[in-house]
N, C-alpha and C positions, 0 to 999 in steps of 0.2 A: 644300575651298572653291573658288569659281570666280566670275569675272566673267561677265556675259552681254552679248553685243553683237548688236544688231539692225542690219542693213545693208540699206537700201532695201527693206524688207519690204513685200510686196504680197500681197493676197488678193483673188481673183476668185471670184464665184459665177456661172458662165457668162460673159456679157459684162459683168456688173456688178462694178465694182471697189469693194470695201467698206473695204479698208485700203490707204492710199496712201503708199508709199515711206517707211515708218517707219524712222527712224534714232535709236537709243538705246544708250547705253553705261552699263551698270549695273555698279558696282564690286563687288569681292569684299566680302562681309559687309554690303552696303548693303540697306536696306529701302526699296523703291521701290513707290509706290502709283499704279496707273493709275486715274484717276477721270474720270467724264463721264456724261452722260445715257444712257438706254437707246438702243441702236443706234449708239453712237459707235465701236464696233470694239475696245473694251478686252478683252472676253472672247474675241473671235476672236483677238486678238493673243496673249493668254495661252495659248490652246489651240494655237496654232501653235508657241509655245515648248515646250509639253508634248509636241508631236507628235500631238495629237488632231485637228488640222486640217492639211491639206496646204498647203504654201507655194506660192503661184503664182509669185512671183519674189523675189529677194533672198536673204539669208543669215542664219542664226541660228548664233552661235558661243557655246558654253558652255565656259569655260576656254580651252583652245587648240584646240578641236575644232569643226569645222563639222558641225552635227547635222541638216542638212536631210533627209537620207535615213536617219537613225538611228531605229530603233524607239523608241517612247515608253519602254519598260522599260529601254532601254540609254542613256538620256540623262542619267542621274544626277540626275534632277529628280523630286521627290515633290509630288503635287498634292492639295490639300484642297478638296473640292467643297461647293457650296451645300447640297446635300441629304444630306450626310454619306456616302452610298454605303456603308453598313455591311451586312454579311451578317446577316440577321435570325435565322438558325438557329445562329449562332456566338456564343459569349460574348465578352466584351471581350478576354480574353487571346488567343483564337484569331483574332479580327478583326485585332488588332495584329500577330500572329505570321504570318498567312497568307502575306503577300508574301515573308517571309524563308524560309518553308518551300518556296515555289516555287523560290527561288534555291539550295536545298539547303544553307542555312546550318546548321552543327552545332547540335543541340538545346540544349546548355548555353549557347551564345552567344545563341541566340534568347531563352531564358529571361532571360538577363542584360540584353539590350537592352530587352525588354518591361518587365521589372520596373523598370529605370532610368527609362524613359519614363513608366511609370505613376506612379512616385514624383514625378517632375518635374511631372506634370499632376494630382496628387492623385487618382489613379484606383485606387490599390492595393486599396482595400476593395471595388471594383466589378469586379474582374477576372473573377469567375465569373458575373456577370450578363449577361443578353441585352440587346440594344439597346432592346427595348420596355420594359424595366424602368428605363431611364435617362431623365433630363430632357433637354431639347433641348441645354442647355449641356454636359451630360456626354457626350452623343453627339458633339458637335462636338469635345470634348477627345479622344475615342477616335479620331476621324478624324485629328486632329493627331498623336496618338500613333502611329498607323499610318504616318504620314509620317516622324516622327522616328526610328523604329527602323531605317529604311533608311539613316540617316546620309548623306543626299543632299548634293550640292553646292549645290542650289537648291531652295527651297520655293516652290510656286506656290499661291496662295489665290484661289479664284474666288467672290467674294461670300459668304464663309463665315458671316457673321452675319445675313444678310437674313431667315432664318426664325425668328430669336429675338425676344423682346419687348424693349422699350427697356431695362429694367433689366439683363437678361442680356447685351444687346449691349455695354453699358458695362463690365460685368464681364469679358466675353471680350476686349474691346479691351485692357484692362489685362493680361490673361493672355497675349495674343499678344505684346504689347510686352515683357513680362518673359521670355517664351520666347525671343524673338529675342536679348535681352540675354544669356541663358544659352548658347544654342547657337551664336550668331554665324554663322548661315548666310545666304547671299545669299537675299533674299526678294522676290518680286514678287507684289503683292497687288492684286486688282481689286475696285472698289466703285463704286456710284453715290452713296454717302453722303459728302459732303464733310467731315463731322465725323470720320468714320473716317480719311479721308485726312489731315486736319490733325493728328490726334492720334497716328497711327501712323508716318507716313513720315519717312525721312531726306530723300527728295526726292519730289515729286509730279509726275506727268505728267498734264496736263489734256488730254483728247481730245474731239474733236467731229467727227462725220461722217467718221471714218476718218483724220483728221489729228491731229497733235500741235499743240496751241495754245500751250502753255508748259510748260517744265520748270524746277523750282527747289525750294528748301527751302520748308517750309510758310509761314513768315513772309514770305519773298520773294514768293511767289505772292499772299499775302493783301495785302501792302502795296504791291506794284508789279505789278498785273495788266497784261498787255501789250495787252489789248483788252476791249471791253465784255462779251464772252462770259465770259471768265475772271472779270472783276469781278463779274458777276451770279451766277456759279455758285459761287464760293468765298466763304463767309461766311454766317452765319445770324443774323438775316435777311440776305438779299443786299444788296449795295451799292445805295443809291439812285441811279438813273440817269435824268436828266431832260434833255430837249433845251433848248438855249439858243443864244445868239449872243455872240461876242466883240465888245466895243465898246472902241475906243481914243479916249480924250479927254485932251488935254493930256499925251500920252506916258504915260498911265496906263491899264492894261488892266482891263476889268471884264467881268462876265458879265450878260447881259440875259436874263431868263426871260420876262417880259412887261412891259407898260407900267408896272406897279407895283413889280416886284421886280427889283432889281439887286444884285450883290455884287462886291466888288473881287477881283482876282486877285493874290495875293502874288507879288512878284518872285522869279524863280528864275534863276540864271545859265544862260545858254545856251538859255532858253526864250523865243523870240520869238513874240508873239501877232499874228495877222493880223486886222485890222478887218473885221467883217462875216462872219467865218467861222462856219458852222453847226457846233456841237459838241454833245457829250453830256457833261453834268456829273455827276461821281460823288462821293458822300460816304457813308461808312459810317454806320450808325445810331448808333454810339457817339460820332460826331463832331457829332451834332445833339442838343443837350441843353437842358433848361430853364435859363434864366439865373438865377444867384443872386449873392449878395453876394461870394462867393469867386471868381467868374469874372473872370479878368484878360484875356480876349480883347478886342480893339478894338471900339468901339461900332458901327463899320460892318460888323462880322461878325455883327450881331444883327438880328433882325427879329421882328415880331409873328406869332403863329400861333394856330390853333384846333384843339383835339384833337377829331377826328371819330370815331375808334375807339380804345378802350383795351384792350390785351391784357396782363393781369397774368400774369407768369411766376414769381412768388415773389421771387427776389432782385432781379429787374429787371422793368420794364414797358416794352412797346413801345407807342409812341404814333403813331398814323397821323394826321399833322398836315396842315392846310391852311395853307400860308405864302403869303398874298397870291395865292391861286389855284394854287399849286404844291403837289402832293401828295408828301409825304416821310414816311418812317418814322424816328422818333427813339427814343431810349432814355432812361429815367430810373430812379432808385432805386425798387425795388419797394415800399419802405416809404412812399413818397410817395403821398398820396391824390389821385388824379386821376380826373376824370369826363369823359365825352364832352360836348363843348360848352364846356369850360373854355378860357379864353384865357390865353396865356402869352407872355412875351418869350423867344424861343428864341436860343440861341447856336450858331453854326456854326463849327467849328474848321477854318478854311480852310488851316491849315498842312498838313492831310491831304487837301486837294482833289485830285481827279483830273479831267482833261479829256481827252476822246477825240474824234478826228475823226469827224464825223457820217457821212461817206461811207465811209471805210475801217474805222471802229470801232476804229482803233489808238490807243494812248495817245500824246498829244502834250504832256502836262504831268503 
């Protein structure tokens, strides 16, 4: 097992810098997910760790060894690719055993490792099949098995589920999480899917344009985003982000959206509000709900709204609401009958209010 340390990691393509001084300390046995939109540098960072991309500047340390100039096969890291990268002419057993054969591992040990990995991944009955005889999920399991048999110090996953359908992705997420619990190997996982990041990670690294925006455990990232980018990227649907202005009246802070719509700002120790400051207000969809008799929120946290678009999802329904000229997405129980054009009293849970500086986009509340 090993920790992984990235120190001032930089990647240039010619004169263009695409990864900018990444610093990250990944602990032994930790499951870390790099997440962000396409082009944010997450896969490039992973490929530098694997040795498949040359490092422009900085250091990569695996365990107690700087691996900048170490060949990929000697880094003690096993990578699972998006496209499986299986040999089509080899059966499952040979695909999983091939890397061990190249390393001159004794045949009995190869058989033991492959059979153990196959049992762990429920592939035993498929060992004699060729890749084209397997489903997408089974092929991905074979790719994972090929990595497991190497007994590496680090697993590297590069968007391994993106080629699978929604049902298989859910199933494979569970299997990857169970696998990590069994083998307890340091894992670095790249995805653009924030649901994968939230469900798999011990810690999430949110990236944008080659920079790290925030690092934290899933709920920390979800509940306390450092800026509007993280707030809008993590969460499904994403957080509502609406421009507004801070208004101070009689030493009480409020948020003004337009001439008709204002909300109070609950007091927080150490959070001083500046009158007239332009801000971006953030509220999660689950914090905007249809008011009912059981709602104990203050009356000044409630307002009238019209449902413009209704998205039924089964257990819940997303409501695209117009609240006095402000467009927000709310959430309600899927069993509640709601139609476009319906008017409701909406309750906004301002205990979970976020306020971001409109200029810097950084969280200030």
